[in-house]
N, C-alpha and C positions, 0 to 999 in steps of 0.2 A: 140621543144621537145628534152630533153637531153637524151643521150644514156647511159643506165645503163649497166656497164660491167658485172653485175651479172644476167642480163636478160637471160632467156633460149632461145636457138634458136628455130625455129618453130618445128623442129622434136622433140626436148626434151619437148616442151610445149604441143604439141598435142598428144604425144605418151607416156606420163608418165605412162599411165595405163599399168599394167603388162600383160593384155590380149594380146595386140598387140605385146609386146616383146616376149611372149611365142610362139605365132603363127609364128613370124618371125624366131625365133631360130629353131623351129621344121621344118619349111619349108626350111631354108637355110642349115640345117644339117641333111637332110633325110639320113637314113641308120645308124645314130648314135643311140646308145642305150640311151634313155632319160627316166629318172624317175622324179617324183615330187621333190625328194631330190636334184637331179642334177640340175634341172631347178631352184630350190630355190637358190642354190649357184650361178648359172649363172646370175640370175636377181636380187640377193640381196633381195629377198622377203622371208618372213617366210613360212615354210613348210605348215603349216595349211591352209594359204590362197591359196597356189598353189594346194593343195589337193582339196579344195572346187572349185577352178576354173576348175580343171581337171574334177570334177564331172559335172559341168555345161557344159563344152565342150563335154563331153561324152553324156550327155542328149540331146544336140543339134546335135549330130552326127558328130562333128568335129574331134574327136579322138577316138581311141580305147585304152584300157589298158589291157595288157596281163600279167597275174600273172605268174611269173617264180620264184619258191622258195619263198623268202620273198619280192621280188621286183615286182613292177608293171611297165612294160615298156610301154611308151606312143608312139603312132604312129598316124600321121594324116590320116584321112579317105580321100576318094576322094573329098568329100564336104569340108573337112578341108583344103585340098591342094588348092582348089579354093579360099576359104576365106583368107588363108594365103598369096597366091599370090597377091590377091587384096590389102591386108594390106601392103605387101612389095612394090607394085607399088605406093601406096599412099605415103608411107614413102620416096621413091625415089623422087617423085614429090615435096614433102615438102622440101627435101634437096636442090633441084634445085632452088626453090623459095627463100629459106633462103639464098642461095649463092648470088642470084641476089639482094636481099635486103641489104646484107652486102656490096656488091660492091657499090650500090646506096648510102648507108649511109656514106661510106668512100669517096664519092664524085667522084668516078671513073666510068664513063660509058664506057670508052674505045673508045669513039667516039669524044673526044674533040680536037683531032688533035695534042696532045703532042708529 
């Protein structure tokens, strides 16, 4: 099997969805004022999609949106924090597996006695 340098690593391949990115951002940056517009810029996703995603997250009880003036600030709920923590843990595990695979593909196991 040839190695394609354009292949996505495991984290990129399995987390291309914006939903996991948004949960990760909100979880790792709690206390920061997040709006759909700011998340749109951070994830490189169109505002309309993030607005719909926010509605879905809100319906599922993962976030709350508080309207202040013309802005709606997004905050994880307790359930949202649990879901986001799980996403972050899975992403961390994928990164570890990806690193092991890169080492293996490079032919270095670290145990060959060099």
